[in-house]
C-alpha positions in Angstrom: 94.5 114.1 116.1 94.1 117.4 118.3 96.5 120.1 117.2 98.0 120.3 120.7 98.9 116.6 120.6 100.8 116.3 117.3 104.1 117.4 119.0 103.6 114.4 121.4 104.2 112.2 118.2 107.3 114.0 117.1 110.1 111.7 115.7 113.4 112.4 114.1 115.2 111.0 110.8 118.3 111.9 108.9 115.9 114.0 106.7 114.5 116.2 109.7 111.9 116.3 112.4 108.3 115.0 111.7 105.2 114.5 113.8 101.9 112.5 112.7 99.0 114.4 111.4 96.5 111.4 112.4 96.1 109.3 115.3 98.2 106.1 115.0 96.7 102.8 116.5 100.2 101.8 117.8 100.2 104.6 120.6 98.9 103.8 124.0 95.5 103.8 124.7 94.4 104.9 121.2 92.2 102.2 120.7 90.2 103.0 123.7 90.2 106.9 122.9 88.9 105.9 119.4 86.3 103.7 120.8 85.0 106.3 123.1 84.9 108.8 120.2 82.9 106.4 118.2 80.5 105.7 121.2 80.1 109.4 121.5 79.7 110.0 117.7 77.0 107.3 117.1 75.5 107.4 120.8 71.7 107.6 119.3 72.5 105.0 116.6 74.3 102.1 118.3 72.3 98.9 118.9 69.6 100.7 116.5 71.1 100.6 113.0 75.0 100.9 113.8 77.4 98.7 115.4 81.0 100.0 116.0 83.8 98.2 117.4 87.2 100.3 117.3 87.7 100.8 113.5 85.0 98.2 112.3 81.6 99.5 111.6 78.1 97.9 110.4 75.1 100.0 109.2 72.3 97.7 109.3 68.7 98.3 107.7 65.5 96.5 107.0 65.3 97.6 103.4 67.4 99.0 100.5 65.8 102.4 100.9 66.2 102.4 104.4 69.9 101.5 104.2 70.6 104.4 102.0 69.1 106.7 104.4 71.0 105.0 107.3 74.3 105.3 105.2 73.9 109.0 104.7 73.1 109.5 108.4 76.3 107.8 109.3 78.3 109.8 106.3 77.1 113.0 107.7 78.0 112.2 111.2 81.4 111.2 110.2 81.8 114.3 108.3 80.7 116.5 111.2 83.5 115.0 113.2 86.2 115.2 110.3 86.4 111.4 110.1 87.3 109.6 107.1 86.6 106.0 105.8 89.4 103.7 104.8 87.9 102.6 101.0 89.7 99.5 101.0 87.9 98.3 104.1 84.5 99.3 102.9 82.0 97.0 101.7 78.3 98.3 100.7 75.3 96.3 99.8 76.2 93.3 101.7 73.3 91.2 102.9 75.3 89.3 105.5 78.9 88.6 106.6 81.4 88.2 109.5 81.7 90.8 112.3 83.5 90.4 115.7 83.5 86.5 115.6 79.8 86.6 114.5 77.8 85.6 111.3 75.4 88.2 110.7 72.3 87.7 108.4 68.6 88.5 108.1 68.8 90.2 111.4 70.1 87.4 113.4 73.8 87.1 114.5 75.4 83.6 115.2 78.9 82.6 116.3 81.0 81.5 113.5 81.2 77.9 113.9 85.2 77.9 113.6 85.4 80.3 116.4 83.3 78.3 119.1 85.1 75.8 120.9 83.2 72.5 122.3 
């Protein structure tokens, strides 16, 4: 969170007055602001080897060796912008999975059958 904006998150308890150090997703327009930041950080990589939707991110690669290079690039970009990953949400070395209502596998994406209505 920008230093000048921290005071806008001030709240009071019986133990004192506090403000948040990081952006909360419950605040107005935070999701849109965060998405714009992710779009800016990964502008050159989106649709190439990175997909980002708010706080969900996929790094895709053709080979394990290329995947390591792509991950390092993503980690460097996140570090450059002082961003951190939430370890409990991270998965590495996955060959496919669910993302935004799609099943991703082998460079193909298909809607998840349970999320499609006839």
